[in-house]
FIDOFI-852426 format. One record per residue: x, y, z of N, C-alpha, C, CB in turn; residue number from 1; residue in three letters. Coordinates in nm, 3 decimals. Glycine has a CB too. Layout:
# FIDOFI-852426
n.c1	n.c2	n.c3	ca.c1	ca.c2	ca.c3	c.c1	c.c2	c.c3	cb.c1	cb.c2	cb.c3	num	residu
X	Y	Z	X	Y	Z	X	Y	Z	X	Y	Z	NUM	ALA
...
//
This chain:
# FIDOFI-852426
n.c1	n.c2	n.c3	ca.c1	ca.c2	ca.c3	c.c1	c.c2	c.c3	cb.c1	cb.c2	cb.c3	num	residu
2.445	-3.452	2.327	2.560	-3.402	2.250	2.581	-3.255	2.280	2.537	-3.423	2.097	1	MET
2.706	-3.217	2.300	2.739	-3.079	2.329	2.772	-3.005	2.201	2.855	-3.071	2.428	2	HIS
2.742	-2.873	2.198	2.776	-2.791	2.083	2.926	-2.771	2.075	2.705	-2.657	2.089	3	SER
2.986	-2.773	1.956	3.129	-2.745	1.944	3.158	-2.605	1.994	3.176	-2.761	1.798	4	PRO
3.277	-2.587	2.050	3.315	-2.456	2.101	3.406	-2.385	2.003	3.384	-2.468	2.236	5	THR
3.405	-2.254	2.009	3.488	-2.171	1.923	3.584	-2.092	2.010	3.403	-2.076	1.834	6	LEU
3.715	-2.113	1.995	3.808	-2.040	2.078	3.823	-1.895	2.040	3.940	-2.104	2.073	7	PRO
3.785	-1.853	1.922	3.803	-1.715	1.879	3.695	-1.675	1.784	3.940	-1.696	1.815	8	GLY
3.704	-1.551	1.729	3.604	-1.502	1.636	3.583	-1.594	1.517	3.641	-1.367	1.589	9	PRO
3.692	-1.651	1.464	3.676	-1.744	1.353	3.691	-1.887	1.404	3.778	-1.714	1.241	10	SER
3.802	-1.914	1.476	3.817	-2.041	1.545	3.847	-2.158	1.454	3.696	-2.070	1.621	11	GLY
3.926	-2.252	1.497	3.957	-2.369	1.416	3.843	-2.469	1.410	4.079	-2.436	1.468	12	PRO
3.742	-2.453	1.499	3.632	-2.550	1.503	3.511	-2.507	1.421	3.589	-2.572	1.645	13	CYS
3.526	-2.409	1.333	3.413	-2.359	1.256	3.353	-2.468	1.168	3.455	-2.240	1.170	14	LEU
3.439	-2.553	1.110	3.389	-2.661	1.025	3.306	-2.759	1.107	3.507	-2.734	0.957	15	ALA
3.354	-2.791	1.227	3.279	-2.882	1.314	3.148	-2.819	1.358	3.362	-2.921	1.436	16	ALA
3.150	-2.689	1.384	3.028	-2.617	1.423	2.926	-2.621	1.311	3.061	-2.472	1.460	17	LEU
2.973	-2.598	1.189	2.883	-2.600	1.074	2.826	-2.739	1.051	2.956	-2.553	0.949	18	HIS
2.910	-2.840	1.068	2.863	-2.977	1.050	2.756	-3.012	1.154	2.979	-3.076	1.060	19	ALA
2.776	-2.968	1.277	2.677	-2.994	1.382	2.546	-2.921	1.353	2.732	-2.951	1.520	20	ALA
2.556	-2.800	1.300	2.436	-2.724	1.265	2.357	-2.796	1.156	2.474	-2.582	1.219	21	PHE
2.428	-2.843	1.052	2.360	-2.911	0.941	2.296	-3.041	0.986	2.458	-2.938	0.829	22	LEU
2.358	-3.107	1.080	2.309	-3.238	1.122	2.199	-3.231	1.227	2.423	-3.321	1.176	23	THR
2.217	-3.146	1.327	2.129	-3.149	1.444	2.034	-3.030	1.454	2.212	-3.156	1.568	24	HIS
2.063	-2.922	1.385	1.981	-2.801	1.401	1.897	-2.772	1.277	2.070	-2.681	1.431	25	VAL
1.959	-2.769	1.162	1.890	-2.726	1.040	1.766	-2.810	1.008	1.985	-2.733	0.923	26	LEU
1.771	-2.944	1.018	1.649	-3.022	0.987	1.530	-2.982	1.074	1.676	-3.170	1.005	27	PRO
1.553	-2.958	1.202	1.443	-2.920	1.291	1.396	-2.778	1.263	1.487	-2.931	1.438	28	ARG
1.490	-2.689	1.228	1.452	-2.552	1.193	1.366	-2.552	1.067	1.578	-2.464	1.172	29	VAL
1.403	-2.631	0.967	1.327	-2.635	0.842	1.189	-2.695	0.863	1.404	-2.715	0.736	30	GLU
1.181	-2.801	0.944	1.049	-2.860	0.971	0.958	-2.759	1.039	1.063	-2.985	1.059	31	ARG
1.012	-2.689	1.135	0.932	-2.586	1.204	0.892	-2.475	1.108	1.010	-2.528	1.323	32	HIS
0.984	-2.434	1.021	0.954	-2.326	0.927	0.846	-2.363	0.828	1.079	-2.287	0.854	33	GLY
0.847	-2.487	0.781	0.745	-2.528	0.683	0.606	-2.532	0.746	0.780	-2.666	0.623	34	ARG
0.602	-2.564	0.875	0.473	-2.559	0.945	0.433	-2.414	0.973	0.480	-2.639	1.078	35	VAL
0.528	-2.334	1.016	0.500	-2.196	1.054	0.454	-2.114	0.934	0.624	-2.131	1.118	36	TYR
0.515	-2.138	0.816	0.482	-2.061	0.696	0.392	-2.139	0.600	0.609	-2.020	0.625	37	PHE
0.315	-2.232	0.653	0.227	-2.312	0.568	0.117	-2.228	0.502	0.164	-2.424	0.649	38	ARG
0.086	-2.111	0.560	-0.019	-2.026	0.505	0.027	-1.951	0.380	-0.066	-1.929	0.608	39	HIS
0.156	-1.948	0.353	0.209	-1.875	0.236	0.183	-1.959	0.112	0.362	-1.844	0.252	40	VAL
0.100	-1.909	0.022	0.059	-1.987	-0.095	0.165	-1.990	-0.204	-0.070	-1.931	-0.150	41	LYS
0.235	-1.880	-0.222	0.334	-1.871	-0.330	0.457	-1.956	-0.295	0.375	-1.723	-0.356	42	CYS
0.492	-2.056	-0.375	0.610	-2.139	-0.345	0.739	-2.058	-0.339	0.624	-2.249	-0.448	43	PRO
0.755	-1.963	-0.430	0.876	-1.882	-0.432	0.888	-1.798	-0.306	0.880	-1.793	-0.555	44	ASP
0.777	-1.738	-0.264	0.778	-1.656	-0.143	0.806	-1.741	-0.021	0.644	-1.583	-0.126	45	LYS
0.748	-1.860	-0.016	0.772	-1.949	0.098	0.919	-1.990	0.105	0.683	-2.073	0.088	46	LYS
0.978	-2.021	-0.010	1.119	-2.060	-0.012	1.209	-1.944	0.029	1.157	-2.110	-0.150	47	GLU
1.169	-1.822	-0.008	1.246	-1.704	0.033	1.243	-1.688	0.184	1.191	-1.577	-0.036	48	GLU
1.127	-1.708	0.245	1.116	-1.700	0.391	1.197	-1.809	0.459	0.970	-1.708	0.434	49	LEU
1.194	-1.930	0.403	1.271	-2.040	0.462	1.421	-2.014	0.450	1.235	-2.173	0.393	50	LEU
1.463	-1.952	0.340	1.604	-1.919	0.325	1.647	-1.818	0.431	1.633	-1.864	0.184	51	ALA
1.563	-1.718	0.456	1.593	-1.622	0.562	1.596	-1.690	0.698	1.491	-1.507	0.562	52	GLU
1.506	-1.785	0.717	1.502	-1.858	0.843	1.631	-1.937	0.864	1.381	-1.952	0.847	53	LEU
1.679	-2.004	0.762	1.804	-2.081	0.773	1.921	-1.989	0.808	1.834	-2.156	0.641	54	ARG
1.929	-1.878	0.735	2.039	-1.785	0.758	2.036	-1.725	0.897	2.036	-1.675	0.657	55	GLY
1.917	-1.686	0.943	1.905	-1.625	1.076	1.934	-1.728	1.185	1.765	-1.566	1.095	56	LEU
1.887	-1.851	1.165	1.913	-1.956	1.265	2.063	-1.985	1.275	1.837	-2.084	1.230	57	ALA
2.131	-1.989	1.162	2.275	-2.012	1.164	2.347	-1.896	1.233	2.329	-2.030	1.021	58	TRP
2.310	-1.775	1.206	2.373	-1.658	1.269	2.355	-1.662	1.420	2.313	-1.528	1.212	59	LYS
2.234	-1.691	1.465	2.209	-1.696	1.609	2.281	-1.815	1.674	2.058	-1.705	1.636	60	TRP
2.285	-1.927	1.602	2.351	-2.046	1.654	2.499	-2.018	1.681	2.336	-2.163	1.556	61	TYR
2.566	-1.957	1.586	2.707	-1.925	1.603	2.726	-1.829	1.721	2.765	-1.863	1.474	62	VAL
2.641	-1.728	1.730	2.653	-1.630	1.837	2.635	-1.695	1.974	2.550	-1.519	1.819	63	ARG
2.536	-1.784	1.984	2.510	-1.849	2.114	2.622	-1.943	2.154	2.378	-1.924	2.109	64	LEU
2.676	-2.016	2.056	2.786	-2.107	2.087	2.907	-2.029	2.135	2.823	-2.192	1.965	65	VAL
2.935	-1.916	2.075	3.048	-1.833	2.117	3.029	-1.779	2.259	3.067	-1.716	2.019	66	ARG
2.903	-1.772	2.303	2.876	-1.728	2.440	2.877	-1.845	2.538	2.743	-1.657	2.446	67	ARG
2.907	-1.963	2.487	2.915	-2.080	2.574	2.783	-2.149	2.599	2.973	-2.040	2.702	68	GLY
2.680	-2.122	2.519	2.549	-2.184	2.539	2.543	-2.321	2.473	2.439	-2.093	2.482	69	LYS
2.469	-2.412	2.536	2.446	-2.544	2.479	2.321	-2.537	2.391	2.430	-2.652	2.591	70	GLU
2.339	-2.492	2.269	2.226	-2.463	2.180	2.148	-2.590	2.147	2.275	-2.398	2.051	71	VAL
2.215	-2.704	2.139	2.146	-2.827	2.100	2.041	-2.870	2.203	2.246	-2.939	2.081	72	LEU
2.042	-2.807	2.318	1.942	-2.838	2.420	1.812	-2.759	2.403	1.999	-2.813	2.558	73	GLU
1.816	-2.656	2.320	1.693	-2.576	2.299	1.679	-2.536	2.151	1.695	-2.449	2.389	74	PHE
1.695	-2.634	2.064	1.683	-2.608	1.919	1.541	-2.566	1.883	1.722	-2.734	1.838	75	VAL
1.442	-2.626	1.947	1.303	-2.590	1.917	1.275	-2.443	1.947	1.206	-2.678	1.997	76	SER
1.328	-2.395	2.059	1.310	-2.254	2.094	1.381	-2.165	1.993	1.363	-2.227	2.235	77	ALA
1.501	-2.207	1.952	1.574	-2.129	1.851	1.494	-2.120	1.722	1.710	-2.192	1.823	78	LEU
1.436	-2.232	1.678	1.357	-2.233	1.555	1.232	-2.146	1.568	1.317	-2.376	1.519	79	ALA
1.169	-2.151	1.684	1.047	-2.073	1.706	1.075	-1.924	1.701	0.983	-2.108	1.839	80	THR
1.177	-1.880	1.772	1.208	-1.737	1.775	1.256	-1.687	1.638	1.315	-1.709	1.880	81	TYR
1.333	-1.770	1.568	1.381	-1.731	1.436	1.265	-1.718	1.337	1.484	-1.833	1.384	82	ALA
1.168	-1.810	1.341	1.053	-1.803	1.252	0.968	-1.680	1.282	0.967	-1.929	1.265	83	ALA
0.949	-1.649	1.409	0.874	-1.529	1.445	0.944	-1.402	1.397	0.853	-1.522	1.597	84	ARG
1.076	-1.402	1.410	1.152	-1.285	1.367	1.140	-1.264	1.216	1.300	-1.299	1.406	85	ALA
1.151	-1.372	1.139	1.139	-1.361	0.993	0.999	-1.315	0.956	1.172	-1.496	0.926	86	VAL
0.899	-1.368	1.023	0.761	-1.329	0.994	0.734	-1.183	1.027	0.665	-1.417	1.072	87	ASN
0.811	-1.127	1.122	0.796	-0.986	1.162	0.881	-0.892	1.078	0.831	-0.970	1.308	88	SER
0.948	-0.946	0.976	1.026	-0.860	0.887	1.175	-0.863	0.912	0.979	-0.723	0.900	89	GLY
1.220	-0.938	1.010	1.363	-0.948	1.038	1.430	-1.027	0.927	1.389	-1.016	1.176	90	ARG
1.544	-0.977	0.879	1.618	-1.045	0.775	1.763	-1.063	0.819	1.611	-0.967	0.644	91	ARG
1.833	-1.153	0.753	1.971	-1.180	0.789	2.056	-1.054	0.779	2.028	-1.290	0.701	92	LEU
2.025	-0.970	0.682	2.103	-0.848	0.659	2.031	-0.723	0.708	2.136	-0.834	0.511	93	CYS
1.938	-0.737	0.801	1.871	-0.620	0.853	1.721	-0.638	0.860	1.903	-0.500	0.770	94	GLY
1.650	-0.528	0.886	1.505	-0.529	0.900	1.440	-0.493	0.768	1.459	-0.433	1.010	95	GLN
1.331	-0.561	0.736	1.256	-0.530	0.615	1.194	-0.391	0.629	1.147	-0.637	0.588	96	GLU
1.202	-0.305	0.524	1.148	-0.169	0.536	0.998	-0.169	0.559	1.180	-0.088	0.410	97	PRO
0.954	-0.099	0.663	0.813	-0.100	0.700	0.729	-0.004	0.616	0.798	-0.064	0.846	98	ALA
0.794	0.082	0.533	0.720	0.178	0.452	0.723	0.142	0.304	0.776	0.316	0.472	99	LYS
0.781	0.029	0.270	0.785	-0.015	0.131	0.655	-0.088	0.099	0.909	-0.107	0.105	100	ASP
0.583	-0.043	-0.004	0.452	-0.103	-0.035	0.465	-0.248	-0.078	0.383	-0.024	-0.145	101	VAL
0.583	-0.289	-0.124	0.603	-0.428	-0.163	0.645	-0.516	-0.046	0.706	-0.436	-0.272	102	LEU
0.663	-0.456	0.069	0.705	-0.531	0.187	0.585	-0.600	0.251	0.774	-0.438	0.288	103	SER
0.590	-0.731	0.271	0.481	-0.800	0.341	0.456	-0.743	0.480	0.510	-0.949	0.352	104	PRO
0.563	-0.695	0.545	0.547	-0.636	0.677	0.461	-0.511	0.670	0.684	-0.602	0.738	105	LEU
0.488	-0.423	0.572	0.409	-0.301	0.556	0.264	-0.335	0.519	0.471	-0.211	0.448	106	ALA
0.245	-0.434	0.435	0.110	-0.473	0.395	0.032	-0.528	0.513	0.115	-0.578	0.284	107	GLN
0.098	-0.605	0.598	0.030	-0.662	0.715	-0.004	-0.555	0.816	0.116	-0.769	0.780	108	ARG
0.086	-0.460	0.838	0.062	-0.354	0.936	-0.046	-0.258	0.890	0.190	-0.278	0.964	109	ARG
-0.047	-0.226	0.760	-0.142	-0.127	0.708	-0.271	-0.188	0.655	-0.076	-0.048	0.598	110	ARG
-0.276	-0.319	0.645	-0.398	-0.384	0.604	-0.430	-0.372	0.456	-0.510	-0.330	0.681	111	GLY
-0.329	-0.388	0.369	-0.354	-0.386	0.225	-0.270	-0.494	0.159	-0.321	-0.247	0.164	112	PHE
-0.300	-0.523	0.034	-0.225	-0.623	-0.042	-0.186	-0.564	-0.176	-0.307	-0.753	-0.062	113	VAL
-0.081	-0.615	-0.234	-0.035	-0.576	-0.366	-0.055	-0.694	-0.459	0.114	-0.529	-0.365	114	VAL
-0.127	-0.670	-0.569	-0.155	-0.776	-0.664	-0.094	-0.743	-0.799	-0.306	-0.799	-0.678	115	GLU
-0.059	-0.846	-0.872	-0.012	-0.824	-1.009	-0.132	-0.802	-1.100	0.073	-0.945	-1.059	116	SER
-0.118	-0.712	-1.197	-0.224	-0.678	-1.290	-0.183	-0.715	-1.431	-0.261	-0.529	-1.280	117	LEU
-0.280	-0.741	-1.518	-0.244	-0.770	-1.658	-0.173	-0.651	-1.721	-0.370	-0.805	-1.739	118	PRO
-0.088	-0.680	-1.818	-0.014	-0.573	-1.885	-0.105	-0.489	-1.973	0.098	-0.632	-1.969	119	ALA
-0.215	-0.545	-2.018	-0.305	-0.471	-2.107	-0.445	-0.527	-2.092	-0.257	-0.480	-2.254	120	SER
-0.543	-0.442	-2.117	-0.681	-0.489	-2.116	-0.719	-0.557	-2.247	-0.777	-0.372	-2.089	121	THR
-0.632	-0.547	-2.346	-0.658	-0.610	-2.475	-0.608	-0.754	-2.473	-0.591	-0.531	-2.590	122	ARG
-0.675	-0.837	-2.396	-0.637	-0.977	-2.382	-0.695	-1.059	-2.496	-0.683	-1.033	-2.246	123	THR
-0.616	-1.151	-2.549	-0.663	-1.233	-2.660	-0.774	-1.326	-2.614	-0.548	-1.313	-2.720	124	SER
-0.851	-1.373	-2.710	-0.963	-1.463	-2.679	-0.912	-1.591	-2.614	-1.042	-1.496	-2.807	125	HIS
-0.797	-1.641	-2.661	-0.743	-1.765	-2.606	-0.703	-1.747	-2.460	-0.622	-1.811	-2.688	126	GLU
-0.634	-1.636	-2.430	-0.590	-1.613	-2.292	-0.708	-1.581	-2.201	-0.489	-1.499	-2.288	127	ASN
-0.810	-1.516	-2.257	-0.924	-1.475	-2.176	-1.004	-1.595	-2.127	-1.013	-1.382	-2.254	128	LEU
-1.019	-1.695	-2.213	-1.104	-1.809	-2.179	-1.024	-1.937	-2.153	-1.202	-1.833	-2.290	129	TYR
-0.891	-1.924	-2.141	-0.810	-2.043	-2.114	-0.812	-2.081	-1.967	-0.667	-2.019	-2.157	130	ALA
-0.854	-1.988	-1.881	-0.860	-2.016	-1.738	-1.002	-1.996	-1.688	-0.761	-1.926	-1.660	131	VAL
-1.042	-2.068	-1.583	-1.177	-2.048	-1.528	-1.196	-1.904	-1.480	-1.203	-2.146	-1.413	132	PRO
-1.313	-1.850	-1.504	-1.348	-1.715	-1.460	-1.259	-1.609	-1.525	-1.339	-1.705	-1.308	133	HIS
-1.202	-1.638	-1.641	-1.114	-1.542	-1.707	-1.184	-1.412	-1.739	-1.058	-1.601	-1.833	134	GLY
-1.307	-1.420	-1.790	-1.381	-1.299	-1.824	-1.414	-1.220	-1.699	-1.510	-1.334	-1.901	135	GLN
-1.450	-1.289	-1.592	-1.481	-1.220	-1.468	-1.361	-1.147	-1.411	-1.535	-1.317	-1.367	136	GLY
-1.245	-1.210	-1.417	-1.124	-1.146	-1.368	-1.089	-1.023	-1.452	-1.007	-1.244	-1.369	137	LEU
-1.110	-1.034	-1.584	-1.081	-0.921	-1.671	-1.178	-0.806	-1.643	-1.090	-0.963	-1.819	138	GLN
-1.306	-0.838	-1.622	-1.404	-0.734	-1.590	-1.370	-0.665	-1.458	-1.545	-0.794	-1.584	139	ASP
-1.326	-0.742	-1.359	-1.289	-0.684	-1.230	-1.169	-0.591	-1.245	-1.257	-0.795	-1.128	140	ALA
-1.075	-0.630	-1.331	-0.957	-0.545	-1.353	-0.998	-0.413	-1.418	-0.853	-0.617	-1.442	141	TYR
-1.083	-0.420	-1.520	-1.125	-0.297	-1.588	-1.207	-0.208	-1.496	-1.205	-0.330	-1.713	142	GLU
-1.282	-0.270	-1.404	-1.361	-0.193	-1.309	-1.270	-0.108	-1.220	-1.448	-0.285	-1.223	143	GLU
-1.151	-0.161	-1.187	-1.058	-0.088	-1.101	-0.999	0.034	-1.171	-0.946	-0.179	-1.056	144	ARG
-1.005	0.036	-1.303	-0.943	0.145	-1.378	-1.037	0.263	-1.400	-0.895	0.093	-1.512	145	LEU
-1.155	0.258	-1.344	-1.245	0.372	-1.360	-1.185	0.496	-1.294	-1.383	0.341	-1.299	146	ARG
-1.205	0.610	-1.359	-1.148	0.735	-1.307	-1.209	0.772	-1.172	-1.169	0.848	-1.405	147	ASP
-1.336	0.749	-1.157	-1.406	0.791	-1.037	-1.485	0.673	-0.984	-1.499	0.914	-1.065	148	ASN
-1.450	0.626	-0.865	-1.518	0.510	-0.808	-1.621	0.549	-0.702	-1.417	0.415	-0.748	149	THR
-1.650	0.680	-0.688	-1.743	0.724	-0.585	-1.871	0.782	-0.646	-1.677	0.826	-0.495	150	GLN
-1.857	0.871	-0.745	-1.975	0.932	-0.806	-2.044	0.832	-0.898	-1.935	1.060	-0.884	151	THR
-2.176	0.814	-0.884	-2.247	0.723	-0.974	-2.229	0.763	-1.119	-2.396	0.720	-0.939	152	PRO
-2.226	0.665	-1.206	-2.202	0.690	-1.350	-2.306	0.785	-1.410	-2.203	0.558	-1.427	153	VAL
-2.436	0.773	-1.382	-2.532	0.868	-1.439	-2.501	1.013	-1.399	-2.673	0.832	-1.396	154	PRO
-2.459	1.033	-1.273	-2.424	1.168	-1.229	-2.300	1.219	-1.300	-2.403	1.171	-1.078	155	ASP
-2.204	1.130	-1.323	-2.085	1.171	-1.397	-2.121	1.216	-1.538	-1.984	1.057	-1.403	156	GLN
-2.208	1.137	-1.605	-2.247	1.170	-1.741	-2.323	1.302	-1.746	-2.332	1.058	-1.800	157	ALA
-2.413	1.323	-1.648	-2.490	1.447	-1.646	-2.399	1.568	-1.625	-2.598	1.442	-1.536	158	ALA
-2.302	1.554	-1.537	-2.211	1.665	-1.512	-2.130	1.699	-1.636	-2.118	1.633	-1.395	159	PHE
-2.082	1.598	-1.706	-2.000	1.622	-1.824	-2.079	1.689	-1.936	-1.941	1.492	-1.874	160	ARG
-2.209	1.673	-1.933	-2.293	1.741	-2.033	-2.334	1.881	-1.987	-2.419	1.657	-2.060	161	LEU
-2.370	1.893	-1.860	-2.426	2.020	-1.812	-2.320	2.125	-1.783	-2.506	1.996	-1.688	162	ASP
-2.206	2.084	-1.730	-2.107	2.182	-1.688	-2.055	2.266	-1.805	-1.991	2.112	-1.619	163	PHE
-2.018	2.206	-1.919	-1.976	2.290	-2.032	-2.086	2.385	-2.078	-1.933	2.202	-2.148	164	PRO
-2.213	2.338	-2.072	-2.323	2.424	-2.111	-2.338	2.544	-2.018	-2.452	2.346	-2.114	165	GLY
-2.318	2.519	-1.889	-2.327	2.630	-1.793	-2.216	2.731	-1.815	-2.320	2.576	-1.650	166	TRP
-2.096	2.682	-1.848	-1.984	2.774	-1.869	-2.007	2.867	-1.988	-1.857	2.696	-1.891	167	LEU
-2.086	2.822	-2.085	-2.108	2.906	-2.204	-2.187	3.032	-2.172	-2.180	2.827	-2.312	168	THR
-2.261	3.032	-2.061	-2.340	3.151	-2.027	-2.263	3.244	-1.934	-2.473	3.110	-1.961	169	ILE
-2.139	3.206	-1.900	-2.056	3.292	-1.818	-1.960	3.371	-1.907	-1.978	3.210	-1.713	170	ARG
-1.906	3.479	-1.853	-1.810	3.558	-1.929	-1.676	3.485	-1.937	-1.792	3.698	-1.865	171	THR
-1.590	3.534	-2.026	-1.459	3.470	-2.040	-1.380	3.479	-1.910	-1.381	3.536	-2.155	172	ASP
-1.391	3.595	-1.844	-1.319	3.611	-1.717	-1.373	3.516	-1.611	-1.330	3.756	-1.666	173	ARG
-1.506	3.498	-1.608	-1.566	3.403	-1.514	-1.514	3.262	-1.541	-1.719	3.407	-1.524	174	ASP
-1.508	3.225	-1.670	-1.464	3.090	-1.702	-1.319	3.066	-1.656	-1.475	3.066	-1.853	175	ARG
-1.235	3.167	-1.675	-1.096	3.151	-1.631	-1.088	3.142	-1.478	-1.011	3.269	-1.682	176	ARG
-1.167	3.221	-1.411	-1.168	3.218	-1.265	-1.224	3.086	-1.213	-1.249	3.335	-1.210	177	LEU
-1.329	3.036	-1.275	-1.388	2.908	-1.234	-1.289	2.794	-1.255	-1.519	2.880	-1.314	178	ILE
-1.213	2.801	-1.367	-1.113	2.698	-1.392	-1.005	2.697	-1.285	-1.049	2.718	-1.530	179	ALA
-0.964	2.816	-1.240	-0.864	2.825	-1.134	-0.920	2.772	-1.001	-0.816	2.970	-1.117	180	GLU
-1.046	2.804	-0.974	-1.108	2.754	-0.852	-1.119	2.602	-0.854	-1.246	2.816	-0.833	181	MET
-1.149	2.547	-0.971	-1.162	2.402	-0.984	-1.029	2.331	-0.958	-1.213	2.365	-1.122	182	ALA
-0.919	2.402	-0.980	-0.787	2.345	-0.953	-0.750	2.352	-0.805	-0.681	2.417	-1.034	183	LEU
-0.837	2.417	-0.726	-0.813	2.425	-0.583	-0.727	2.541	-0.539	-0.752	2.301	-0.537	184	GLY
-0.713	2.643	-0.624	-0.630	2.758	-0.587	-0.694	2.834	-0.472	-0.609	2.851	-0.709	185	GLU
-0.610	2.891	-0.384	-0.658	2.960	-0.266	-0.711	3.100	-0.295	-0.549	2.968	-0.166	186	GLY
-0.782	3.153	-0.199	-0.844	3.285	-0.215	-0.740	3.394	-0.237	-0.929	3.318	-0.093	187	THR
-0.634	3.394	-0.158	-0.532	3.498	-0.170	-0.466	3.494	-0.308	-0.426	3.483	-0.060	188	GLN
-0.435	3.375	-0.356	-0.373	3.360	-0.488	-0.463	3.413	-0.598	-0.339	3.213	-0.514	189	PHE
-0.593	3.378	-0.590	-0.687	3.423	-0.692	-0.705	3.574	-0.687	-0.822	3.353	-0.674	190	LEU
-0.707	3.629	-0.568	-0.724	3.774	-0.554	-0.608	3.848	-0.621	-0.733	3.813	-0.405	191	ALA
-0.487	3.801	-0.600	-0.371	3.866	-0.662	-0.372	3.847	-0.813	-0.242	3.811	-0.604	192	ARG
-0.407	3.728	-0.858	-0.402	3.700	-1.002	-0.506	3.778	-1.080	-0.421	3.552	-1.027	193	LYS
-0.624	3.796	-1.023	-0.731	3.863	-1.096	-0.752	4.007	-1.051	-0.860	3.786	-1.080	194	PHE
-0.668	4.055	-0.962	-0.672	4.195	-0.924	-0.796	4.238	-0.850	-0.658	4.277	-1.043	195	GLY
-0.846	4.154	-0.761	-0.963	4.187	-0.681	-0.929	4.156	-0.535	-1.091	4.109	-0.728	196	VAL
-1.019	4.191	-0.447	-0.997	4.165	-0.305	-1.031	4.021	-0.271	-1.079	4.262	-0.219	197	SER
-0.973	3.967	-0.164	-1.009	3.832	-0.120	-1.158	3.819	-0.089	-0.927	3.794	0.001	198	PRO
-1.216	3.928	-0.035	-1.360	3.924	-0.005	-1.442	3.904	-0.133	-1.405	4.053	0.067	199	ALA
-1.396	3.967	-0.242	-1.468	3.954	-0.369	-1.458	3.811	-0.422	-1.411	4.054	-0.473	200	ARG
-1.342	3.748	-0.401	-1.327	3.609	-0.445	-1.425	3.519	-0.370	-1.182	3.559	-0.424	201	ILE
-1.434	3.541	-0.239	-1.528	3.462	-0.160	-1.672	3.485	-0.205	-1.514	3.497	-0.012	202	SER
-1.702	3.609	-0.239	-1.836	3.641	-0.288	-1.864	3.573	-0.421	-1.853	3.793	-0.302	203	GLN
-1.766	3.572	-0.509	-1.784	3.508	-0.640	-1.801	3.357	-0.625	-1.665	3.538	-0.731	204	LEU
-1.733	3.297	-0.529	-1.751	3.153	-0.506	-1.897	3.122	-0.477	-1.662	3.105	-0.390	205	ARG
-1.958	3.205	-0.390	-2.098	3.183	-0.356	-2.188	3.208	-0.476	-2.139	3.274	-0.240	206	ARG
-2.156	3.312	-0.553	-2.238	3.343	-0.670	-2.232	3.231	-0.772	-2.192	3.474	-0.733	207	GLU
-2.112	3.180	-0.798	-2.098	3.070	-0.894	-2.171	2.945	-0.845	-1.950	3.037	-0.919	208	TYR
-2.159	2.918	-0.716	-2.226	2.801	-0.658	-2.377	2.812	-0.674	-2.190	2.786	-0.511	209	HIS
-2.432	2.927	-0.639	-2.577	2.944	-0.647	-2.626	2.941	-0.791	-2.618	3.075	-0.581	210	ASP
-2.548	3.003	-0.882	-2.588	3.005	-1.023	-2.586	2.864	-1.081	-2.495	3.097	-1.104	211	ASP
-2.488	2.784	-1.040	-2.482	2.646	-1.087	-2.603	2.567	-1.039	-2.353	2.578	-1.039	212	TRP
-2.644	2.586	-0.914	-2.763	2.517	-0.864	-2.887	2.557	-0.941	-2.781	2.546	-0.716	213	LEU
-2.900	2.688	-0.971	-3.016	2.732	-1.048	-3.016	2.671	-1.188	-3.018	2.885	-1.058	214	ARG
-2.897	2.660	-1.246	-2.885	2.599	-1.379	-2.930	2.454	-1.376	-2.741	2.610	-1.431	215	TYR
-2.910	2.388	-1.259	-2.951	2.250	-1.243	-3.098	2.236	-1.201	-2.863	2.182	-1.141	216	GLN
-3.164	2.351	-1.186	-3.304	2.347	-1.146	-3.324	2.337	-0.997	-3.372	2.235	-1.211	217	GLY
-3.221	2.369	-0.919	-3.232	2.365	-0.774	-3.229	2.507	-0.719	-3.119	2.279	-0.713	218	GLU
-3.287	2.523	-0.602	-3.291	2.654	-0.539	-3.180	2.663	-0.435	-3.430	2.681	-0.475	219	GLU
-3.093	2.763	-0.443	-2.985	2.777	-0.345	-3.042	2.799	-0.206	-2.892	2.893	-0.382	220	PRO
-2.969	2.752	-0.106	-3.010	2.774	0.032	-2.998	2.921	0.066	-2.925	2.688	0.129	221	ALA
-3.097	2.975	0.136	-3.095	3.116	0.171	-2.986	3.143	0.272	-3.232	3.161	0.226	222	SER
-2.918	3.256	0.256	-2.812	3.295	0.348	-2.849	3.424	0.419	-2.678	3.311	0.273	223	ARG
-2.809	3.432	0.547	-2.835	3.553	0.622	-2.736	3.662	0.581	-2.827	3.526	0.773	224	GLU
-2.772	3.786	0.595	-2.676	3.894	0.567	-2.551	3.878	0.651	-2.741	4.032	0.593	225	PRO
-2.441	3.938	0.605	-2.315	3.924	0.675	-2.325	3.970	0.819	-2.207	4.001	0.603	226	ALA
-2.410	4.071	0.847	-2.420	4.122	0.983	-2.515	4.042	1.071	-2.464	4.263	0.980	227	GLY
-2.578	3.940	1.013	-2.672	3.860	1.093	-2.810	3.922	1.095	-2.621	3.845	1.236	228	GLY
-2.902	3.860	1.162	-3.040	3.910	1.172	-3.046	4.028	1.267	-3.135	3.798	1.219	229	ARG
-3.137	4.119	1.234	-3.157	4.234	1.323	-3.249	4.194	1.438	-3.216	4.355	1.246	230	GLU
-3.215	4.244	1.553	-3.298	4.210	1.669	-3.426	4.289	1.674	-3.223	4.233	1.794	231	GLY
//
């Protein structure tokens, strides 16, 4: 069977072209798409991909027929290329944004996934135990909400107790300067704000560091004089 021809951009044979697509092309495209996207677990997401596949296949089919191609002779190739294009982020109305965190294309390229989270950690007893592993899933969610996932919890607790105690033995000016340093302010900024030289700020950083170590019962590492060792 030959593909219907279109004499112009719209053409009087558009209805016949559409009928041929629905009869001879679309069923094979859909079968190929369901196999190609069988790994997609979410039914809604899979149907969205299949819808894009149908639209893209129809767009390409019309374009090829207008160029005089016998598309019905290579429907399998059309379905294969269209499925690959959709899987790579190609859409009927353009390309899927590669920098959007919700884009499957961006997630695949960057190696991350986006998951839905519960609206609240205050889950009712019925909802918590209505599904298998409900408590485990809730515990995993709360674990993700920790402020610091790198420093061990005992070290965090010790710091929160010791640091305020150390600050009490410093002067008010020292405490204000330490707070600014903790915010990551630069040496030049601190020098201007506190009316001292940048060299003095660098010196105070070392003094605060060493004093904090002594407060923790550790001995600061010895430093050579600024001019180095004498020969």
